[in-house]
C-alpha positions in Angstrom: -72.5 -27.1 4.0 -72.2 -29.5 7.0 -69.2 -27.6 8.4 -71.1 -24.3 8.1 -74.1 -25.7 9.8 -72.1 -27.1 12.7 -70.4 -23.6 13.0 -73.7 -21.9 13.1 -75.0 -24.4 15.7 -71.7 -24.0 17.8 -72.1 -20.2 17.8 -75.8 -20.2 18.8 -74.9 -22.7 21.7 -72.0 -20.4 22.7 -74.3 -17.3 22.9 -76.9 -19.2 24.7 -74.6 -20.5 27.3 -72.9 -17.0 27.8 -76.3 -15.7 28.7 -77.3 -18.3 31.1 -73.8 -18.5 32.6 -73.5 -14.7 33.2 -77.1 -14.6 34.6 -76.2 -17.5 37.0 -73.1 -15.7 38.2 -74.9 -12.5 38.7 -77.6 -14.4 40.9 -74.8 -16.1 42.8 -72.6 -13.2 44.0 -71.8 -9.6 43.6 -69.6 -9.2 40.6 -68.1 -6.3 38.6 -68.3 -6.2 34.7 -65.1 -8.2 34.4 -66.5 -10.9 36.5 -69.9 -11.1 34.8 -68.3 -11.3 31.4 -65.6 -13.6 32.4 -68.0 -16.1 33.9 -70.3 -15.9 31.0 -67.4 -16.6 28.6 -66.1 -19.5 30.8 -69.6 -21.1 30.7 -69.9 -20.6 27.0 -66.4 -21.6 26.1 -65.1 -23.9 28.9 -66.7 -27.1 27.5 -65.4 -26.6 24.0 -61.9 -26.0 25.3 -61.9 -29.1 27.4 -63.3 -31.0 24.4 -60.5 -29.9 22.2 -57.8 -30.6 24.8 -59.2 -34.1 25.1 -59.1 -34.4 21.4 -55.6 -33.1 21.0 -57.2 -30.5 18.7 -54.9 -27.6 19.7 -54.9 -24.7 20.1 -58.8 -24.9 21.0 -61.1 -23.6 18.4 -62.0 -20.7 20.8 -58.5 -19.2 20.1 -58.5 -20.0 16.5 -61.7 -18.2 15.5 -62.5 -14.8 16.8 -66.2 -15.3 16.5 -66.4 -17.6 19.5 -64.8 -15.0 21.8 -67.1 -12.2 20.3 -70.2 -14.1 20.8 -69.4 -15.2 24.3 -68.4 -11.7 25.3 -71.5 -10.2 23.8 -73.7 -12.5 25.8 -71.9 -11.6 29.0 -72.0 -7.8 28.1 -75.8 -8.1 27.4 -76.3 -9.7 30.9 -74.3 -7.1 32.6 -76.2 -4.2 31.2 -79.6 -5.6 31.1 -79.6 -8.5 33.6 -82.4 -7.0 35.7 -84.7 -7.1 32.6 -83.6 -10.6 31.6 -84.7 -12.0 34.9 -88.3 -11.2 33.8 -87.8 -13.6 30.9 -86.2 -16.3 32.9 -88.2 -19.0 31.2 -86.7 -17.9 27.8 -83.2 -17.9 29.2 -84.0 -21.6 30.4 -85.0 -22.4 26.8 -81.8 -20.8 25.5 -79.7 -22.8 28.0 -81.4 -26.0 26.9 -80.7 -25.1 23.3 -77.1 -24.6 24.2 -76.8 -27.9 26.1 -78.3 -29.7 23.1 -76.2 -28.0 20.4 -73.0 -28.5 22.4 -73.7 -32.1 23.1 -74.1 -32.9 19.5 -71.3 -30.8 17.9 -68.9 -32.2 20.6 -69.7 -35.8 19.8 -69.7 -35.1 16.0 -66.1 -33.5 16.3 -64.9 -36.5 18.2 -66.4 -39.0 15.9 -65.0 -36.9 12.8 -61.5 -37.2 14.3 -61.9 -41.0 14.3 -62.7 -41.6 18.1 -64.8 -44.6 19.0 -68.6 -44.3 19.7 -68.2 -44.4 23.5 -65.4 -41.9 23.6 -67.4 -39.6 21.2 -70.5 -39.7 23.4 -68.3 -38.9 26.6 -66.7 -36.0 24.8 -70.0 -34.7 23.6 -71.4 -34.8 27.2 -68.4 -33.0 28.6 -68.6 -30.3 25.9 -72.2 -29.6 27.0 -71.7 -29.5 30.8 -68.0 -28.5 31.1 -68.5 -24.8 31.1 -71.2 -24.6 33.6 -69.1 -26.9 35.9 -66.2 -24.5 35.7 -68.5 -21.6 36.4 -70.1 -23.3 39.6 -66.5 -24.3 40.9 -65.3 -20.5 40.4 -68.5 -19.3 42.3 -68.0 -21.8 45.2 -71.0 -23.9 44.3 -71.4 -27.7 44.0 -71.8 -28.0 40.2 -75.5 -28.2 39.3 -74.7 -31.1 36.9 -73.7 -33.1 39.8 -76.5 -32.3 42.2 -79.9 -31.4 40.6 -82.0 -31.4 37.5 -82.0 -33.3 34.3 -78.9 -31.8 32.9 -76.1 -34.3 32.1 -78.7 -37.0 31.2 -80.2 -35.2 28.3 -76.7 -34.3 27.0 -75.7 -37.9 27.2 -78.8 -39.0 25.3 -78.3 -36.3 22.7 -74.7 -37.2 22.2 -75.7 -40.9 21.9 -78.3 -40.3 19.4 -76.1 -38.4 17.0 -73.3 -40.9 17.3 -75.8 -43.8 16.5 -76.9 -41.8 13.6 -73.4 -41.4 12.4 -72.8 -45.2 12.7 -75.8 -45.8 10.7 -74.7 -43.4 7.9 -77.3 -40.8 8.7 -75.6 -37.5 8.5 -76.2 -33.8 7.9 -78.7 -31.3 9.4 -81.6 -34.0 9.9 -79.3 -36.1 12.2 -77.8 -33.2 13.9 -81.1 -31.4 14.5 -83.0 -34.6 15.5 -80.4 -35.5 18.2 -80.4 -31.9 19.4 -84.2 -31.8 19.5 -84.2 -35.0 21.5 -81.8 -33.6 24.1 -83.6 -30.3 24.2 -87.1 -31.9 24.8 -85.8 -34.1 27.6 -84.2 -31.0 29.3 -87.3 -28.8 29.0 -89.5 -31.6 30.3 -87.0 -31.7 33.4 -87.3 -27.9 33.7 -91.1 -27.8 33.4 -91.9 -30.6 35.7 -88.9 -30.1 38.1 -87.6 -33.6 37.4 -84.2 -34.5 38.8 -82.0 -37.4 38.2 -82.1 -40.1 40.9 -80.3 -39.8 44.1 -79.1 -42.4 46.5 -81.8 -43.8 48.9 -81.9 -42.0 52.2 -80.2 -38.9 50.8 -81.2 -35.6 52.6 -83.6 -33.4 50.6 -82.2 -30.8 48.4 -81.8 -27.3 49.9 -83.5 -24.4 48.0 -81.0 -22.1 46.3 
């Protein structure tokens, strides 16, 4: 049951990230269908692939289970054919992205912990799982990765991963622990989006440029 729940969480997060990644790519530059779908899939699957490489869990789950590729490609195709309509529900897309961030942070940390990695390593792996795909997308589109420059993005992922690892250490497992940690990450991320809160920057840094 726990494995099934984690798979469902992973697939939901994959779809959410594919939608947001493809939309972000669509806004950033002019792309054809291959570009939109590819960047959506990279956003959705890149973090998990990096996670599995770090954990020496090869080949990555993406290439062992066709459902990951199918869900990610579906998200990219939806954006390609209906991207102009999805722009009207940008807030809903932000909600989906926050959900993907939360689910990936938690499932990444749990996979690392399940393979016997220490708490600190599991937290790092969970955070990388959550932000890795978006970072790859930004690099490929010639942008400074958003995780490094703006918004509360890595911080919520770090907190969510930490929460689920602590629950694991305390012997609290199952959907309650997983859902609670993901919900914590989600709420922090959405507070950041709603109030336009950013992580601290060095004193004297120039103001952020729009776009």
